[in-house]
VOPAGU-2260 file (C-alpha; in pm, 1 decimal, decimal comma):
REM VOPAGU-2260
SITE   aa  ch    i         X         Y         Z
SITE  MET   A    0   -3882,5   -4521,6   14559,1
SITE  ASN   A    1   -3783,1   -4191,9   14721,6
SITE  LYS   A    2   -3994,4   -3877,6   14694,2
SITE  ASP   A    3   -3768,4   -3702,0   14439,1
SITE  ASN   A    4   -3786,5   -3996,0   14202,4
SITE  ASP   A    5   -4165,7   -4001,6   14228,8
SITE  LYS   A    6   -4178,0   -3629,3   14150,5
SITE  PHE   A    7   -3955,7   -3682,0   13849,2
SITE  VAL   A    8   -4173,9   -3964,4   13719,3
SITE  ILE   A    9   -4490,8   -3757,5   13769,4
SITE  CYS   A   10   -4337,7   -3456,5   13592,4
SITE  TRP   A   11   -4224,9   -3678,1   13303,9
SITE  ALA   A   12   -4571,2   -3831,5   13275,3
SITE  VAL   A   13   -4739,0   -3489,0   13283,1
SITE  THR   A   14   -4513,2   -3339,3   13015,2
SITE  HIS   A   15   -4565,4   -3643,7   12793,9
SITE  ALA   A   16   -4940,8   -3628,9   12848,5
SITE  GLU   A   17   -4937,8   -3259,5   12753,9
SITE  LYS   A   18   -4736,6   -3330,1   12439,4
SITE  LEU   A   19   -4976,5   -3610,9   12348,0
SITE  CYS   A   20   -5280,4   -3389,0   12411,9
SITE  ILE   A   21   -5131,7   -3114,2   12194,3
SITE  LYS   A   22   -5061,0   -3365,3   11916,4
SITE  VAL   A   23   -5415,3   -3500,0   11935,2
SITE  LEU   A   24   -5560,3   -3148,2   11936,5
SITE  MET   A   25   -5353,6   -3050,0   11633,5
SITE  LEU   A   26   -5463,8   -3364,8   11450,9
SITE  MET   A   27   -5827,4   -3292,3   11534,7
SITE  LEU   A   28   -5789,5   -2931,9   11420,6
SITE  THR   A   29   -5634,6   -3031,9   11087,7
SITE  TYR   A   30   -5907,5   -3296,1   11045,1
SITE  LEU   A   31   -6182,4   -3043,0   11118,6
SITE  ASN   A   32   -6019,3   -2789,3   10886,0
SITE  GLY   A   33   -6009,1   -3051,5   10611,3
SITE  MET   A   34   -6373,6   -3136,6   10671,4
SITE  LEU   A   35   -6474,9   -2769,5   10657,4
SITE  GLN   A   36   -6287,2   -2726,6   10329,2
SITE  GLU   A   37   -6456,5   -3039,7   10190,6
SITE  VAL   A   38   -6796,1   -2902,1   10292,9
SITE  ALA   A   39   -6716,9   -2566,0   10131,2
SITE  ILE   A   40   -6610,8   -2738,4    9808,2
SITE  TYR   A   41   -6923,4   -2955,2    9818,7
SITE  LYS   A   42   -7146,6   -2651,3    9868,7
SITE  LYS   A   43   -6977,9   -2468,4    9579,6
SITE  ARG   A   44   -7018,9   -2773,9    9357,8
SITE  ARG   A   45   -7382,3   -2811,8    9455,4
SITE  ARG   A   46   -7445,5   -2445,4    9384,9
SITE  MET   A   47   -7286,9   -2486,2    9041,1
SITE  VAL   A   48   -7493,2   -2797,9    8972,2
SITE  VAL   A   49   -7813,6   -2621,2    9076,6
SITE  PHE   A   50   -7716,9   -2320,2    8865,6
SITE  LEU   A   51   -7649,5   -2535,6    8558,2
SITE  TYR   A   52   -7967,3   -2734,3    8619,2
SITE  ASN   A   53   -8172,1   -2413,4    8635,0
SITE  GLN   A   54   -8002,1   -2283,0    8319,4
SITE  THR   A   55   -8097,4   -2596,7    8126,0
SITE  LEU   A   56   -8445,5   -2597,4    8281,0
SITE  TYR   A   57   -8538,3   -2238,5    8189,0
SITE  ARG   A   58   -8382,2   -2234,3    7844,8
């Protein structure tokens, strides 16, 4: 292998690694976003349940 070929291979590997890292990061971000939304929905639901429970309790 000559030096230029090695450089090319390294550059190719680096760009592919970067693309892969970006893909993984995006996936993680979407996953985290989904989790946060789930948590928000859960909190809202819990608040509603507590509210309804209190309403029935103090009636």
